[in-house]
N, C-alpha and C positions, 0 to 999 in steps of 0.2 A: 488555370482557371481565369475567368474574367469577373471582375467585381466593379460595380459602380457604387456611389454612395454620396452622402451629404454630411458635411460637418457644419455645426452651428452652435455658437455660444451666445449668451445673453448680450454681451457687448459686441461680439463679432469682429473684434479687432486683432486679438493676439491668438487665442486658442483655436479659433476656427481655421486659419491657415496653417497653424502648427500641426493640428490633427490631420488635416488634408495631406500635408507634406509627409508626415510620419507614415500614413497608410500607403502613399504612393511610393516612398522609398522602400518600405517593407515589401511591397509588390515586386519591385525591381530585384531586390535581394533574394526573394523567395521564388521568383520565376512566374509571377502572376501579373495579369494586366489589371491595373487599378486606375480608375478615373473618379475623382471626387469633386463634387460641386460644393462650393462654399456659399453659405447664406449668412449674412451679418450686416454690420453697419455699412459695408461697402456695396450692399445690394447683393446680387447673385453673380458670383465669379465662377468661370469654368463650367457654364451650364451644360448639363447632360443632354445629349441628343437622343431622340426616340430609338434610333438604331443601336446606340450604345447600351441603352437599357434593355432592349429586346435580346441582345447577344449576351448579356451578363448572366452568370450562374447565380448570383445573389446580390442583394442590396445591403450595404452597411450604412446605418444611420447612427452617427455619433453626434448627439445633440443634447443640449441642456435646456431646450425649449422646443415648442412645436415648430415643424418645418413647413415650408410652402411646397405644394405640388406632390404630396405623397401618393396621391391617386395615380400618378404615372407608373407606379411600381406594382399595380394590381396583378396578381398571379405570380409574382416573383417572391422567393424566400427573402424575408427582411430580417436582418439581424440588428438589434439595437444594443449599442454599447455606450458606456459613459465616455464623454469627451476626454476627461482627464486620463483614463486608462489608455486611450489611443495616443495621446501626446507623449506619455512616458513609456509606453510598451507597445508601440505600433506593430512590431514584428511578431510579438507573442499573440496579440489579439488577432492579427491576420492569419497566423498559423492555425490557431484554434478554429477560426471560422472555416478555413479551407478544409481542415480535417473533418469538421462536422458535415460540411456539404458533401465531401467525398464519401463519407460513411453512409450518408442518407441515400446517395446515388447507388451505392452497392446494394442497399436493401431493396431497391426497386427493380 
């Protein structure tokens, strides 16, 4: 599966990139394509392209604050998770999301 997402914490210095890396590493380990945009004190890092968003099966938002540009994801399933959960359990979080998306696709 393909996932895009955004990580953002209030300070935007440590947890934002840690969460992004946790999701991307989990994607590699679990066989999914994952690209995460980071929004924080450093501005926007690894900005998502429209083509990446359109090809994604779902959007993961791991943020402790409101994010910029959420309207880009209109029509896509959006899964919101706590930033701390992703930092400490990226693989578990991604596994659960992938299973939920697969189960939903089977129902249609």
